[in-house]
C-alpha positions, -999 to +999 in steps of 0.1 A: +000-005-001+013+039-007+017+053+019-002+093+018+024+121+004+031+148+026+013+177+032+036+205+014+039+176-023+004+164-021-006+198-024+015+211-054+003+183-071-028+191-068-028+222-078-003+214-110-037+185-111-065+210-109-050+232-142-048+201-163-005+200-162-002+166-149-018+133-165-025+105-147+005+083-168+030+075-147+065+076-143+096+077-173+130+068-168+152+070-141+159+112-133+198+117-125+198+150-117+175+179-106+179+217-101+153+242-092+159+286-088+134+316-095+109+302-128+125+273-142+134+233-134+161+217-152+169+180-153+180+149-164+160+114-168+176+085-186+154+063-199+179+045-226+194+077-238+196+107-218+167+131-217+170+174-205+140+183-191+125+216-184+096+227-167+091+269-163+071+284-138+057+324-133+083+341-114+076+367-093+094+405-095+110+423-065+079+448-066+056+413-061+085+399-028+081+431-007+049+427-008+050+390-001+073+398+030+056+426+049+022+405+045+044+377+063+064+401+084+023+414+094+018+377+107+034+369+138+030+333+135+044+329+107+073+350+115+077+332+141+084+297+126+099+311+090+130+318+114+128+286+130+133+270+095+090+256+084+073+274+062+038+274+073+004+258+052-014+293+058+013+314+036-011+301+007-033+324+024-005+348+030+003+345-008-035+354-013-042+381+003-014+404-017-029+389-048-002+365-059-010+325-056+013+309-041+012+281-063+001+276-106-031+289-112-035+285-151-018+264-165-008+298-185+019+299-155+036+271-168+057+257-200+071+224-205+096+207-224+124+179-227+137+169-253+123+132-267+106+123-296+072+121-272+042+133-289+028+139-257+025+166-232+037+159-203+059+127-216+066+098-189+102+117-182+083+155-179+060+132-151+092+115-139+101+146-131+074+160-119+073+130-095+113+138-082+095+170-078+072+166-059+090+147-033+124+176-034+092+199-020+081+170+008+121+177+020+122+210+015+089+226+013+109+264+004+114+245-023+084+259-038+096+297-026+123+293-045+107+288-077+083+317-075+118+345-074+128+336-038+157+313-020+154+302+016+189+322+025+172+353+008+136+355+017+147+352+053+174+380+056+146+399+037+125+390+069+147+400+093+158+435+075+122+442+074+114+438+117+146+454+123+140+483+102+104+484+115+096+518+131+070+525+155+036+531+146+039+566+162+067+594+151+070+601+182+068+573+208+094+576+227+088+543+245+116+521+244+130+499+231+125+454+234+162+446+244+161+478+271+130+463+289+139+428+291+146+416+324+115+431+340+092+422+310+069+394+325+067+421+358+032+438+351+035+452+389+012+454+414-028+449+403-046+481+403-065+486+424-047+458+453-019+455+485-020+498+474-021+503+439-039+528+428-074+516+412-083+516+376-106+541+357-127+529+328-146+557+306-185+565+325-205+543+304-240+544+305-259+514+330-283+504+296-263+517+268-261+480+259-301+483+250-294+507+227-276+478+210-306+454+213-327+441+177-364+449+180-386+426+198-413+416+176-435+415+207-449+440+231-457+441+266-494+453+272-486+482+245-451+491+256-416+481+240-392+454+264-361+466+257-374+502+277-395+481+304-360+462+304-345+501+308-356+506+347-343+479+355-310+478+343-306+516+358-318+497+390-284+470+390-265+496+385-276+518+416-287+547+387-324+553+403-334+539+431-371+513+424 
């Protein structure tokens, strides 16, 4: 029984199948070399003689990757996983948020070429390379990002630089840097109102404010709106009036 593929290669192959790139045909020959980089995969397949196989995939430009990196840096959970060397699954959703597909969404994004004389595309040699590429993605999911134009090292370096150079939200903010307050970062001090600490006062909110947000009731009581009948009760519970 064939073991199920891990999530990343499975998702990669599903995306290719959905746009009609992969056909239900077995791979043919033995892949002896495979190099994946920005926008292309180059491989050599031996099948009685060597054949050169090339798979092209649209790579994103500098401006696109700036938007992607900005979106990644804005999501703390993704940033933590990326910097620890793990590609989180929700990266695909982050790409979609900036209107860029992580996986190919159209056959026009992919080009296929093999030096064998077979008429069908993809031929068995291309399918063999796709299988080998899926295995590469299983070992290193960052291969997908590399095909789109950013290898792991470059992406993580850009991500670190963006985080380091991020300024305060308020240009007048004089808050100390995190590195200066780490010794007291988790020391919250006395709770408001306890052990002599000053109580914490919030804004004054009318006791019946919640009723102003209640949707209209379909029934009335003695011709009066239910909300208006409840209003004196809310005020009395807050001590705003005497019943």
